[in-house]
C-alpha angles and dihedrals in degrees: 000000000000118000114249113235116216111234111189119216110207131182116211116196127188137148111192132072091245090049089055089057094047091044090053092051091048091049092053090050092049091051091048091054095039111017093187096054115130108226120192123176159160109236143090145279096303093056090047091053089049091061101264114144103227115217111250118244092014113114125203109248113228107185139159133180120347106354121236126226093270092051092047092051092045092048092047092051091048092049093049093048093047093047091053091046094051093049091049104041128068103239130174096205144355116219115198114200118200113296098106093180090069102022100051090050089050092050090052093047095053099034112140095012101062137080117256113312116219120189116210116187093015127218113275092245089149087072099037142350100040086163085075090067092081090055091049091050090055097045114022119077098186135015118204105203125205099188119070098232094048095077093063092040095054094041091054087051090057100259128126104244137172128188112230100172128251118303091215088075089065092063099045132089117234088245139000131218108220094203093051092047091051091050090050090054094045094249127142112260093227133062132032120319117198116196123207121204104173097173143279097260121076093228090055091052091050092050098044114025100067091057091047090052091051090052092047091052089058092045090053090057089056096039108027096183095054114131119216123203127178124206107218115205116224088240093060115085124237089229094059093050092045089055096048094042096045091115097032105077090155090076117093110208118212117188125207097359106095095149092055092049092048093047094046094052130089091204136007134215099204137177115240111263142077091322090071090062090045089056093048092051090053090045105239119145114239151179114225117220134179141165130174136162115307091242094051091047094051091049092048092046090059094046102044112091101182128079097237137055102191115085089224092059092042092054092043091045088221138079096258092146123049114247117207105186132177110320091012090060095092130141090246094052093046092051091048095051093045092052091046091057100037092049095046114066090178091060090049090051092049091052092050092050090054090046090056091052090050091051091052091049092058094065127225131323117273103079093139091050093049092047091051091050092052093047092052091045089053091051093050094053 
C-alpha cells in the first residue's frame, strides 16, 4: 500500500507592502522545507513571484490612519470574501502577517470554525491597543515575534509566543561600503549625501515629502554641494513623485533599492516605520519624521502608551534619534536637526554605537526559515 504524503494547505494573509515582502520570504522558506506545500494568499506581486496562489477578486488592503469610505468598503468586501473562503476550504493553517486592521477582524470572524491561526509579525499592542490582547487570546494559537521583548510580553498576556528574529536581517549585507554604494547609484564619492525615505504609502508621501523638500532647499543654500537621493518604494507611483518633485530637479530618485540609498547616505530623513530599523541595521544616522491627518494623530496620541514612535528609539529605550512628528515636522526643525547631526561627529558615532547594539539584540539572520519551521511543526502536531 503506498505511503500517503502529507501536503499542507496554508493561507497567508497580509495587507501592506512590507507584509507582501515578508510573506514572500516566508513562502519561499515554506516551499524549501516542504516543496509540495499548497500556499494560497492575499498579498501582492512579491508573494505571487514566490509561488503563492493569490485569491482572485481579493485585493490587498493598504491603509493608514482613519480609513475613508473607499477603504472601509474595500476592507469589508475582503473580510467577507476571506471568511467565506475559510469556512468553505479545508485548510491546515492560517498565517496572518502584520496588518492588524484586517487580520484581527478576520481572526474574530472565523474564530471557532477555522484551522489553527498563527500570527507572524504581530500587532504592536505593547504600544497601543492592549484591549486587543483578549481577542488574540481567544483566536490566535501561536504568535511568532520579531522583536526581542515581544516574546515575554505576549507570554505574560497568556499567548503562546516564540521569538524568531527580525526578517529584515535576511535582506541585509553584513557590511556596506559607502563609496561603492555611491558609485552604484551614480553619486559623487565626495561631499554630503542626504537620503530621503518619505514612506511606502502614497498618502504618507503626500503628507511628508513636500516639507522635506522645503528643508532640503534651505540646506542646499548652506551646503551647495550636498547630494540628495530619494528611495522610492515599489508601492509609490512614478506619477505621484513626478508631480511632487516637478520643481526639485536636484533630487535623484532611486526605485527599489532602499538598502543602497541608506548605505550611500551620510544622514537620512526618514518616515517613521520599519525603514527606521532598516537604517539602524545598516548604520546610517537619521532624523525620524511623520505627519498624518489631525484626527488620526489625536486618536493615536490617546492610544499610544510608550514615549517613542520610532522603532529605533523603542528598541534602544532612549531618544537616540530625533523624532519630528506632526506639528514639529517643520522645515526649520528639520534643518536644525540635520545640522546638529552633520556638524557633530561624536553624535553620529553615538547613534551608530546604539544601532550596533540593536542589531545584536535582534539575533541572527534566518527569521523566515525559523518561522516556516515553527508553522510546519504546529501543523504536524
